[in-house]
Structure formats: structure tokens, C-alpha cells
PAGUDO-963091 format. One line per field, with one value per residue (C-alpha): residue in three letters; chain; x, y, z. Coordinates in steps of 0.1 Angstrom, whole numbers, padded with zeros to 4 digits. Example, Ala and Ser with C-alpha at 12.3 -4.5 7.8 and 13.67 -1.06 7.14 Angstrom:
residuo <- [ala, ser]
cadena <- [A, A]
xx <- [0123, 0137]
yy <- [-0045, -0011]
zz <- [0078, 0071]
% end
This chain:
residuo <- [met, ser, glu, ser, lys, ser, ala, glu, val, ser, glu, leu, arg, thr, ala, tyr, glu, lys, thr, val, glu, lys, phe, leu, gln, lys, ala, pro, glu, arg, lys, lys, ala, phe, arg, thr, gly, gly, gly, leu, pro, leu, lys, arg, val, tyr, thr, pro, glu, asp, leu, glu, gly, leu, asp, tyr, gly, lys, asp, leu, gly, tyr, pro, gly, leu, tyr, pro, tyr, thr, arg, gly, val, gln, pro, thr, met, tyr, arg, gly, arg, phe, trp, thr, met, arg, gln, tyr, ala, gly, phe, ala, thr, ala, glu, glu, ser, asn, ala, arg, tyr, arg, tyr, leu, leu, ser, gln, gly, thr, thr, gly, leu, ser, val, ala, phe, asp, leu, pro, thr, gln, ile, gly, tyr, asp, ser, asp, his, ala, met, ala, gln, gly, glu, val, gly, lys, val, gly, val, ala, ile, asp, ser, leu, ala, asp, met, glu, thr, leu, phe, ala, gly, ile, pro, leu, glu, lys, val, ser, thr, ser, met, thr, ile, asn, ala, pro, ala, ser, val, leu, leu, gly, leu, tyr, ile, ala, val, gly, glu, lys, gln, gly, val, ser, met, glu, lys, leu, ser, gly, thr, ile, gln, asn, asp, ile, leu, lys, glu, tyr, ile, ala, arg, gly, thr, tyr, ile, phe, pro, pro, lys, pro, ser, met, arg, leu, ile, thr, asp, ile, phe, glu, phe, cys, ser, ser, his, val, pro, gln, trp, asn, thr, ile, ser, ile, ser, gly, tyr, his, ile, arg, glu, ala, gly, ser, thr, ala, val, gln, glu, val, ala, phe, thr, leu, ala, asp, gly, ile, ala, tyr, val, glu, ala, ala, val, arg, lys, gly, gln, asp, pro, asn, val, phe, gly, lys, arg, leu, ser, phe, phe, phe, asn, ala, his, asn, asp, phe, leu, glu, glu, val, ser, lys, phe, arg, ala, ala, arg, arg, leu, trp, ala, lys, ile, met, lys, glu, arg, phe, gly, val, thr, asp, lys, gly, ala, gln, met, leu, arg, phe, his, thr, gln, thr, ala, gly, ser, thr, leu, thr, ala, gln, gln, pro, glu, asn, asn, ile, val, arg, val, ala, val, gln, thr, met, ala, ala, val, leu, gly, gly, thr, gln, ser, leu, his, thr, asn, ser, tyr, asp, glu, ala, leu, ala, leu, pro, thr, glu, lys, ser, val, gly, ile, ala, leu, lys, thr, gln, gln, ile, val, ala, tyr, glu, ser, gly, val, thr, glu, thr, val, asp, pro, leu, ala, gly, ser, tyr, val, val, glu, ser, leu, thr, asn, glu, ile, ala, arg, gln, ala, ser, glu, tyr, ile, glu, lys, ile, asp, gly, met, gly, gly, met, leu, ser, ala, ile, glu, lys, gly, tyr, val, gln, gln, gln, ile, gln, asp, ala, ala, tyr, thr, thr, gln, lys, ala, ile, glu, ser, asn, glu, gln, ile, val, val, gly, val, asn, lys, phe, gln, val, asp, glu, gly, his, gly, asp, arg, ala, leu, leu, arg, val, asp, ser, ser, val, gly, met, asn, gln, val, arg, lys, leu, gln, ala, met, lys, ser, gly, arg, asp, asn, leu, lys, val, gln, ser, cys, leu, glu, glu, ile, arg, ser, ala, ser, arg, asp, glu, gly, thr, asn, leu, met, pro, leu, ile, val, asp, ala, val, lys, ala, tyr, val, thr, glu, gly, glu, ile, cys, gly, val, leu, arg, glu, glu, phe, gly, glu, tyr, arg, glu, asn, ile, val, leu]
cadena <- [A, A, A, A, A, A, A, A, A, A, A, A, A, A, A, A, A, A, A, A, A, A, A, A, A, A, A, A, A, A, A, A, A, A, A, A, A, A, A, A, A, A, A, A, A, A, A, A, A, A, A, A, A, A, A, A, A, A, A, A, A, A, A, A, A, A, A, A, A, A, A, A, A, A, A, A, A, A, A, A, A, A, A, A, A, A, A, A, A, A, A, A, A, A, A, A, A, A, A, A, A, A, A, A, A, A, A, A, A, A, A, A, A, A, A, A, A, A, A, A, A, A, A, A, A, A, A, A, A, A, A, A, A, A, A, A, A, A, A, A, A, A, A, A, A, A, A, A, A, A, A, A, A, A, A, A, A, A, A, A, A, A, A, A, A, A, A, A, A, A, A, A, A, A, A, A, A, A, A, A, A, A, A, A, A, A, A, A, A, A, A, A, A, A, A, A, A, A, A, A, A, A, A, A, A, A, A, A, A, A, A, A, A, A, A, A, A, A, A, A, A, A, A, A, A, A, A, A, A, A, A, A, A, A, A, A, A, A, A, A, A, A, A, A, A, A, A, A, A, A, A, A, A, A, A, A, A, A, A, A, A, A, A, A, A, A, A, A, A, A, A, A, A, A, A, A, A, A, A, A, A, A, A, A, A, A, A, A, A, A, A, A, A, A, A, A, A, A, A, A, A, A, A, A, A, A, A, A, A, A, A, A, A, A, A, A, A, A, A, A, A, A, A, A, A, A, A, A, A, A, A, A, A, A, A, A, A, A, A, A, A, A, A, A, A, A, A, A, A, A, A, A, A, A, A, A, A, A, A, A, A, A, A, A, A, A, A, A, A, A, A, A, A, A, A, A, A, A, A, A, A, A, A, A, A, A, A, A, A, A, A, A, A, A, A, A, A, A, A, A, A, A, A, A, A, A, A, A, A, A, A, A, A, A, A, A, A, A, A, A, A, A, A, A, A, A, A, A, A, A, A, A, A, A, A, A, A, A, A, A, A, A, A, A, A, A, A, A, A, A, A, A, A, A, A, A, A, A, A, A, A, A, A, A, A, A, A, A, A, A, A, A, A, A, A, A, A, A, A, A, A, A, A, A, A, A, A, A, A, A, A, A, A, A, A, A, A, A, A, A, A, A, A, A, A, A, A, A, A, A, A, A, A, A, A, A, A, A, A, A, A, A, A, A, A, A, A, A, A, A, A, A, A, A, A, A, A, A, A, A, A, A, A, A, A, A, A, A, A, A, A, A, A, A, A, A, A, A, A]
xx <- [0470, 0461, 0466, 0494, 0512, 0508, 0524, 0552, 0559, 0558, 0583, 0607, 0604, 0614, 0645, 0653, 0651, 0675, 0699, 0696, 0702, 0735, 0745, 0739, 0764, 0791, 0777, 0753, 0729, 0736, 0707, 0686, 0654, 0648, 0622, 0611, 0618, 0583, 0588, 0570, 0587, 0604, 0607, 0639, 0621, 0585, 0567, 0532, 0522, 0523, 0496, 0471, 0436, 0446, 0416, 0429, 0397, 0387, 0422, 0441, 0421, 0435, 0449, 0421, 0395, 0382, 0399, 0427, 0455, 0474, 0469, 0441, 0447, 0445, 0477, 0495, 0528, 0525, 0500, 0519, 0543, 0534, 0533, 0569, 0560, 0590, 0581, 0597, 0593, 0615, 0621, 0601, 0575, 0599, 0626, 0602, 0588, 0623, 0627, 0594, 0604, 0637, 0620, 0595, 0624, 0640, 0610, 0589, 0553, 0536, 0543, 0542, 0543, 0560, 0548, 0567, 0556, 0537, 0516, 0510, 0495, 0476, 0498, 0508, 0545, 0540, 0526, 0548, 0545, 0561, 0594, 0624, 0604, 0593, 0605, 0626, 0610, 0589, 0576, 0558, 0523, 0502, 0478, 0468, 0497, 0522, 0502, 0502, 0540, 0544, 0527, 0537, 0544, 0532, 0500, 0477, 0455, 0485, 0501, 0488, 0497, 0498, 0497, 0509, 0486, 0461, 0445, 0442, 0437, 0404, 0423, 0451, 0427, 0408, 0440, 0448, 0413, 0417, 0451, 0436, 0408, 0435, 0451, 0418, 0415, 0381, 0377, 0365, 0399, 0421, 0437, 0458, 0455, 0451, 0465, 0437, 0443, 0439, 0436, 0472, 0482, 0467, 0484, 0519, 0528, 0513, 0504, 0468, 0448, 0412, 0396, 0384, 0347, 0352, 0382, 0361, 0335, 0361, 0372, 0337, 0329, 0358, 0345, 0311, 0324, 0348, 0323, 0302, 0328, 0363, 0356, 0392, 0406, 0416, 0400, 0421, 0454, 0449, 0484, 0503, 0536, 0538, 0526, 0555, 0579, 0569, 0580, 0551, 0555, 0543, 0513, 0504, 0509, 0483, 0459, 0459, 0458, 0428, 0411, 0415, 0399, 0370, 0365, 0364, 0340, 0317, 0318, 0308, 0281, 0266, 0263, 0244, 0271, 0273, 0305, 0301, 0307, 0332, 0349, 0363, 0384, 0399, 0436, 0462, 0498, 0522, 0559, 0584, 0608, 0639, 0625, 0619, 0596, 0576, 0570, 0558, 0535, 0522, 0510, 0492, 0476, 0464, 0446, 0429, 0417, 0404, 0384, 0367, 0361, 0344, 0324, 0314, 0313, 0299, 0281, 0300, 0293, 0312, 0345, 0364, 0353, 0365, 0400, 0429, 0450, 0481, 0511, 0544, 0573, 0606, 0613, 0628, 0634, 0659, 0681, 0714, 0736, 0765, 0778, 0748, 0757, 0745, 0710, 0710, 0711, 0684, 0661, 0667, 0657, 0626, 0617, 0617, 0595, 0570, 0569, 0566, 0539, 0519, 0521, 0502, 0526, 0560, 0584, 0620, 0639, 0673, 0704, 0713, 0679, 0692, 0714, 0694, 0669, 0679, 0701, 0693, 0719, 0706, 0670, 0680, 0696, 0664, 0643, 0667, 0664, 0627, 0635, 0661, 0636, 0609, 0630, 0659, 0650, 0624, 0601, 0575, 0570, 0547, 0520, 0526, 0557, 0561, 0526, 0528, 0560, 0555, 0570, 0553, 0518, 0524, 0535, 0506, 0481, 0498, 0499, 0462, 0453, 0472, 0460, 0424, 0428, 0440, 0410, 0386, 0402, 0398, 0361, 0356, 0369, 0343, 0363, 0395, 0386, 0379, 0411, 0431, 0415, 0424, 0460, 0459, 0472, 0499, 0511, 0513, 0535, 0557, 0562, 0572, 0596, 0612, 0616, 0633, 0657, 0667, 0674, 0697, 0715, 0721, 0734, 0706, 0695, 0723, 0722, 0752, 0775, 0757, 0763, 0785, 0809, 0816, 0843, 0860, 0843, 0862, 0846, 0848, 0821, 0793, 0774, 0741, 0711, 0705, 0676, 0688, 0672, 0664, 0637, 0614, 0619, 0613, 0582, 0568, 0574, 0556, 0527, 0523, 0525, 0498, 0475, 0478, 0468, 0438, 0401, 0401, 0363, 0358, 0383, 0363, 0330, 0344, 0357, 0324, 0306, 0330, 0325, 0287, 0288, 0311, 0283, 0260, 0271, 0247, 0266, 0295, 0325, 0344, 0325, 0330, 0367, 0372, 0355, 0377, 0410, 0401, 0398, 0433, 0422, 0452, 0454, 0462, 0431, 0408, 0423, 0422, 0384, 0380, 0403, 0380, 0349, 0361, 0388, 0422, 0431, 0453, 0473, 0465, 0500, 0507, 0536]
yy <- [0359, 0372, 0408, 0400, 0378, 0405, 0430, 0406, 0400, 0438, 0444, 0417, 0432, 0466, 0451, 0431, 0462, 0481, 0451, 0450, 0487, 0484, 0452, 0468, 0495, 0468, 0443, 0457, 0433, 0419, 0438, 0468, 0448, 0410, 0393, 0358, 0345, 0356, 0391, 0390, 0412, 0393, 0407, 0402, 0381, 0368, 0366, 0358, 0393, 0383, 0358, 0381, 0372, 0337, 0315, 0279, 0262, 0285, 0290, 0259, 0231, 0195, 0174, 0157, 0183, 0215, 0238, 0212, 0238, 0211, 0183, 0163, 0131, 0128, 0109, 0119, 0101, 0081, 0060, 0058, 0080, 0102, 0086, 0087, 0094, 0099, 0117, 0099, 0093, 0096, 0082, 0051, 0033, 0004, 0026, 0044, 0010, 0000, 0032, 0026, -0009, 0004, 0030, 0004, -0019, 0010, 0017, 0043, 0039, 0056, 0063, 0097, 0098, 0125, 0127, 0142, 0176, 0162, 0140, 0170, 0190, 0162, 0154, 0119, 0112, 0112, 0147, 0174, 0194, 0165, 0164, 0166, 0165, 0128, 0113, 0143, 0157, 0126, 0094, 0093, 0078, 0077, 0048, 0019, -0001, 0024, 0024, -0014, -0013, 0015, -0005, -0040, -0061, -0033, -0044, -0014, -0026, -0022, 0010, 0046, 0065, 0102, 0115, 0150, 0157, 0186, 0194, 0158, 0145, 0127, 0107, 0096, 0087, 0066, 0049, 0041, 0027, 0005, -0008, -0016, -0036, -0055, -0064, -0075, -0045, -0028, 0010, 0009, -0005, 0020, 0048, 0078, 0113, 0131, 0166, 0179, 0216, 0237, 0271, 0270, 0262, 0295, 0313, 0298, 0267, 0268, 0232, 0241, 0230, 0242, 0275, 0278, 0269, 0234, 0228, 0233, 0209, 0182, 0187, 0185, 0155, 0138, 0148, 0133, 0101, 0093, 0100, 0072, 0048, 0055, 0064, 0062, 0085, 0121, 0138, 0169, 0181, 0219, 0231, 0259, 0242, 0257, 0291, 0292, 0279, 0308, 0332, 0338, 0344, 0319, 0341, 0342, 0305, 0299, 0326, 0317, 0280, 0283, 0307, 0281, 0256, 0279, 0282, 0244, 0239, 0266, 0250, 0216, 0230, 0248, 0214, 0201, 0181, 0179, 0194, 0170, 0142, 0154, 0176, 0145, 0137, 0171, 0173, 0200, 0202, 0227, 0237, 0233, 0262, 0272, 0295, 0269, 0287, 0304, 0271, 0253, 0282, 0283, 0247, 0253, 0285, 0268, 0240, 0265, 0287, 0259, 0243, 0277, 0282, 0249, 0252, 0289, 0296, 0263, 0250, 0218, 0196, 0165, 0166, 0148, 0174, 0202, 0189, 0202, 0171, 0179, 0165, 0184, 0186, 0203, 0234, 0228, 0266, 0265, 0239, 0253, 0241, 0255, 0232, 0209, 0187, 0217, 0208, 0177, 0200, 0223, 0193, 0181, 0214, 0216, 0180, 0188, 0218, 0197, 0170, 0196, 0212, 0180, 0168, 0136, 0128, 0140, 0140, 0150, 0165, 0150, 0171, 0170, 0181, 0216, 0199, 0170, 0143, 0126, 0095, 0064, 0073, 0108, 0098, 0072, 0099, 0120, 0090, 0083, 0119, 0112, 0080, 0095, 0123, 0096, 0071, 0090, 0126, 0121, 0148, 0122, 0109, 0137, 0156, 0192, 0197, 0234, 0243, 0270, 0285, 0322, 0329, 0299, 0308, 0345, 0337, 0312, 0340, 0365, 0343, 0334, 0371, 0382, 0352, 0360, 0396, 0383, 0359, 0388, 0409, 0381, 0376, 0413, 0408, 0382, 0351, 0334, 0330, 0367, 0375, 0353, 0369, 0404, 0393, 0402, 0369, 0366, 0402, 0396, 0366, 0384, 0413, 0389, 0370, 0403, 0414, 0381, 0383, 0419, 0408, 0380, 0403, 0429, 0402, 0412, 0375, 0350, 0318, 0297, 0289, 0313, 0349, 0340, 0312, 0304, 0279, 0270, 0237, 0232, 0215, 0179, 0156, 0147, 0114, 0128, 0111, 0119, 0108, 0097, 0111, 0076, 0074, 0095, 0076, 0042, 0056, 0067, 0032, 0015, 0039, 0033, -0005, -0003, 0018, -0006, -0036, -0022, -0021, 0013, 0012, 0009, 0038, 0060, 0051, 0060, 0093, 0102, 0094, 0117, 0145, 0142, 0142, 0172, 0193, 0184, 0199, 0176, 0145, 0133, 0126, 0102, 0069, 0076, 0084, 0052, 0031, 0048, 0042, 0005, 0004, 0018, 0052, 0075, 0105, 0127, 0114, 0122, 0156, 0163, 0159, 0180, 0207, 0209, 0211, 0232, 0254, 0262, 0287, 0317, 0332, 0367, 0382, 0404, 0428]
zz <- [0885, 0919, 0929, 0953, 0927, 0901, 0925, 0932, 0895, 0889, 0917, 0904, 0869, 0882, 0898, 0867, 0845, 0867, 0865, 0827, 0824, 0842, 0823, 0789, 0796, 0797, 0772, 0746, 0729, 0694, 0678, 0683, 0678, 0680, 0659, 0650, 0615, 0606, 0619, 0652, 0678, 0706, 0741, 0761, 0786, 0791, 0824, 0837, 0828, 0791, 0797, 0814, 0801, 0790, 0798, 0802, 0794, 0765, 0749, 0759, 0774, 0776, 0748, 0729, 0740, 0724, 0712, 0707, 0712, 0731, 0706, 0689, 0709, 0747, 0749, 0717, 0712, 0744, 0724, 0690, 0672, 0642, 0608, 0595, 0559, 0535, 0503, 0473, 0436, 0406, 0371, 0365, 0386, 0390, 0405, 0428, 0439, 0449, 0469, 0487, 0496, 0510, 0531, 0545, 0554, 0573, 0594, 0575, 0584, 0555, 0518, 0502, 0464, 0444, 0408, 0379, 0364, 0334, 0358, 0381, 0352, 0335, 0305, 0294, 0289, 0251, 0250, 0235, 0268, 0286, 0267, 0289, 0321, 0323, 0356, 0366, 0398, 0406, 0391, 0358, 0361, 0329, 0335, 0357, 0343, 0359, 0392, 0394, 0390, 0415, 0443, 0433, 0464, 0488, 0506, 0504, 0533, 0556, 0543, 0544, 0512, 0506, 0471, 0463, 0434, 0430, 0396, 0385, 0421, 0411, 0385, 0407, 0435, 0409, 0400, 0436, 0441, 0410, 0422, 0456, 0438, 0418, 0451, 0465, 0488, 0489, 0489, 0525, 0537, 0518, 0540, 0530, 0518, 0484, 0485, 0462, 0472, 0441, 0458, 0470, 0434, 0422, 0451, 0453, 0433, 0398, 0389, 0381, 0350, 0353, 0364, 0400, 0396, 0379, 0401, 0432, 0417, 0413, 0449, 0464, 0442, 0459, 0493, 0485, 0469, 0497, 0525, 0510, 0496, 0510, 0546, 0558, 0531, 0539, 0510, 0510, 0525, 0528, 0523, 0539, 0530, 0495, 0507, 0531, 0505, 0483, 0510, 0534, 0571, 0597, 0604, 0567, 0564, 0591, 0578, 0541, 0547, 0570, 0546, 0519, 0543, 0548, 0511, 0507, 0535, 0521, 0486, 0500, 0522, 0492, 0475, 0505, 0522, 0560, 0575, 0605, 0580, 0554, 0580, 0597, 0566, 0560, 0568, 0566, 0555, 0572, 0568, 0597, 0594, 0613, 0640, 0666, 0691, 0664, 0646, 0677, 0685, 0649, 0650, 0683, 0671, 0639, 0658, 0681, 0652, 0631, 0659, 0666, 0629, 0625, 0657, 0655, 0618, 0605, 0636, 0636, 0667, 0658, 0677, 0649, 0624, 0647, 0649, 0627, 0619, 0599, 0581, 0583, 0559, 0569, 0549, 0515, 0511, 0540, 0525, 0511, 0483, 0502, 0529, 0524, 0554, 0575, 0563, 0585, 0615, 0601, 0594, 0630, 0645, 0622, 0631, 0668, 0662, 0643, 0670, 0699, 0678, 0677, 0641, 0630, 0601, 0591, 0562, 0567, 0538, 0528, 0531, 0494, 0480, 0472, 0447, 0433, 0441, 0474, 0473, 0492, 0518, 0524, 0526, 0552, 0573, 0570, 0582, 0611, 0622, 0629, 0646, 0669, 0680, 0685, 0705, 0720, 0727, 0755, 0741, 0732, 0767, 0778, 0759, 0747, 0769, 0761, 0773, 0799, 0785, 0787, 0753, 0736, 0749, 0741, 0705, 0701, 0711, 0688, 0658, 0663, 0667, 0635, 0615, 0625, 0613, 0579, 0577, 0585, 0558, 0533, 0544, 0537, 0501, 0495, 0505, 0494, 0457, 0454, 0473, 0449, 0418, 0432, 0437, 0474, 0488, 0461, 0468, 0506, 0500, 0475, 0499, 0527, 0505, 0494, 0530, 0539, 0509, 0517, 0553, 0541, 0516, 0542, 0567, 0591, 0588, 0589, 0569, 0580, 0551, 0527, 0540, 0570, 0579, 0543, 0533, 0501, 0492, 0459, 0429, 0439, 0426, 0449, 0448, 0435, 0420, 0384, 0362, 0328, 0297, 0285, 0312, 0291, 0259, 0277, 0294, 0260, 0246, 0275, 0272, 0235, 0240, 0266, 0244, 0215, 0237, 0255, 0244, 0227, 0220, 0258, 0262, 0239, 0256, 0290, 0278, 0262, 0295, 0314, 0287, 0291, 0329, 0330, 0315, 0344, 0377, 0395, 0384, 0405, 0382, 0405, 0397, 0360, 0365, 0385, 0358, 0331, 0347, 0352, 0314, 0312, 0301, 0307, 0330, 0300, 0281, 0310, 0317, 0280, 0279, 0310, 0295, 0265, 0286, 0316, 0299, 0314, 0341, 0332, 0360, 0373, 0373, 0403, 0402]
% end
């Protein structure tokens, strides 16, 4: 800003402040201090003075160009919309397949698989630890037989699939590859994402199996295998979503997610892999929360920071490997059981934030998810929310439409600054694994969650229908989706029938090969896992061998 313009803005600010001083005597503001949902202070008004020092080329640039603050593609949604990827899975593979077919018929452009808890932690449905949990929070997948049913009639060469699986990610990826082969689709043509992010499980979610070192080996084995054999597959979805669901602030979500990303890149580089190659298949997964301006700014800040990390820290020169591409899911933690129809509005606000923030893929939560798994009707409304934003709102017609907003650019800078400070602190502890082992990250999230809860209980933070504007909703029955207990028993019967009909000598041979290879860190386990699942070795059997060889992780409790 020129000296004359700066003086003009300063003069106008003085006049404005005098006007405000008089106005406040008649009409005081609602609060003594205003903050974003993540706790960042908010000024009454933002001006060009708040962007002093902003270097357009260095800090913003153009869409599709470094540092990608304004988006990873030059034309963004003027070319094509984000992938509308509805997360779904429940009960049996047959029922989940029917839901996928419904979603595809309604215009969803990508599938996202929710697995039940036993599958997520590497137990077959007939294991004692699986009792009462089979099919409850996702679909039960024990073997290739279930995977074949899950994707029956769905052409995998035409559909991009995301799988929310972490500790046993290598097994589920192997199963997907095997299903593709059954359909006549080679590995080279498969596209999608495996979440494969174990660090956030230690931090915030808890579906871990193995200790950090062997877990990182499995992850980097996937990087290496897919770079050579499954080139269109995103090998990891580095997830801030669950960190935010656990109670973190927006700044912490960015900082801890990118710190996880640094740890994964470092682990792969130590194994001799080239970040210019595997870096192109890294993807991220963020939460879209309620504070609209903060969320838009968060996504922009994350892109800028990651590009600089890859270029400056790791020397990455490939533009595709510098880009932060991300999937977004609207915030499950903001959904309320009280007046659940209000959640439709919350999801719409969060959807708009994700789109204006430049997401590549989006799942919108259904309004009844605070009560049960979503019904077909509620998931249809959630999908239509995305379609209305895409086709009717007008915000997709120009790229990064909020760029230049004084408040958005100021918040983008502040989120990037504070997130960088967190990353530097984690570096000083020896990296993310050390920070997790010391309980630092967990403690930061717990403190933030406690602060938010106190604000809600004191009515400092309003949640409509919960601590203000309540209504008597009575006790009428709602049309909720329930998973019958018979699902577990039927799944066990199918599993036992499959086991009795397979070549069990081949099964034992495959398991012994995996056991032997697990003892040699120089051997990539993925080819052996792919061969095993083709022989109908179950997920639980493979994870059982790895449990015996790698051991199991025990959480570091932080109080």
C-alpha cells in the first residue's frame, strides 16, 4: 500500500473509531471480546492495514501455482466439481452394496466405505472381541467373499473409492485390488484413497493395532507398492478430521495434521523413496466446522504451509508433489440429537466453507447421525446439499471467490503462523512420534476440548436447540435405521462356510510367508498380502500373524 493510501486509510480509521465510540454508548456490543470458534481474536473490522506485508506472489499466487493458497487447479470448479463422495456402510455387504447403488443413482461421484469396528481393528466377525459389534458402525468385511459382494455390479474402473481403514489398511487395499482383478480391472486402472493414517489413531481415534515402528513400515510399504503398481491410488489420507472431532482447534487441526504428514514423508525418505514420486499420491482429510470464515481460511493456510514444507524442507521440485489435495467431511461433532433437523442447516454452512476453501472431495453428514446410522432419506438430503451448492449457489463459477477479503486473508496468515509455531515445537521434541509418546499432542487436544465444553456450559458459546432456543420435542418415534442383532450371527455363518470351502493348505502357506517376511524389514509385505487375500485368507488371520510378530500398541494415557 502506498504511503498516500496508507495515510488515507489511517484517517478514515480515526473517523470510524470516533463514530463507533459514540454508537457504543447507545448500543453496546453483544460481547466484550469476539473470537472464532477456534479461539482466534476477531477485530471489529478489517482493513488494508491488516494485510501489510502480504506478498501476493509469495503468499497467495494464482490458483494452480505455488504456493497453491488459492487452489491446486488453475480453473478449479469451472472445470469439474469436487468428487461428491458419500461415506456409507452398515450391516452386511449386501445391504451396503444396495446403499452404494442408490447413491450412484442419485448422482454421487465417488464411494466411501465405512467399516465396522471389528474390521477396523483387524478381527474377523467370529472372534470373541467382535461380539455385539458386527455391522453396527459400518460394513463387516472378513474376506474377499465379502468384498466381492460389496462391489457387485459396481464397475471399479469407473468409480473412485475411498476406504476409511487404518491399522489393517494394507489388507483392505489388497482385497480391493483382488476384487478389481476379479472384474478384469488391472491395478493400474484402480483409483481411490486408503486412509492408512495410524498417527492420528494414536492421537485421537483409537483404532490402532500395532506399535508405531511396524505401523510406519506397513504404511511405507504401501507407498512403495502403489508407486510401482497402483499409480492412480492415493496411498494415504492424512487426517485432521478425527483430531478436530476429538476437540482440537482449527489451528491445531492444521498443525498436527501437517506434522503427521512430515513424519510419513520422513519415514519414506529414510527407506530410500523419492518424495517427488510418492508425494504426488499423498492426500489429506479435513473437517468442515461451523465457523465459516475460520474454516475457509484454514483450508487456504494448510495448502500454503504444505507446499512450503515439501519444497523447503524436503527439496521437492515436482509441482504435483508440492500440492495439498484434500477430502473434507462436515463435522460430526457439531450434529445435535436435539432438534436434529437443524443439522441440515449446519451441514449446508459447512459444505459452503469446504467449497469456498477449495476441497477436492466432500462428504456431507446426514441430519440424523447424532441418533443413528443415516436413513436413505437423510443421506439423500445430505447429497442434495452438495448438489445445490454446486449447481445453484454460483460460488463455483469463479476461483477462490473470497480471496482479497481482509478478514479471510488475515485469518489465513494467522492460522498459518500459529500452526507453524506448533510444528516448530513438535520438531523440537524430536518429531511427531516423540510428541505423541510424550502425550503433548493429546494434552493439547484435551485442553481445547475442555475449553469448548466450558464455553457451552456457561452459555458463552451458543448451540441452537441445546443451550438456547430449546423446544419440547416429546418422545415420538423417529424413523431411524437400526442394525438387527441377527446380522452378526449370519455373518459368522457365512464366514465359517467360506473357510470350510477354501484351500486351507494354501491359506497356511500364505500366512507363513507373511510371518517370515514380517521379520525382514527389507521385504515389502504388500505383494504377499495381495496373494493371501486372493486365496481367501481373512483379514483377521493376516492381522493375527502380524500381531504375533509385531506386538500390540498400548495407549499412553494422558490426564
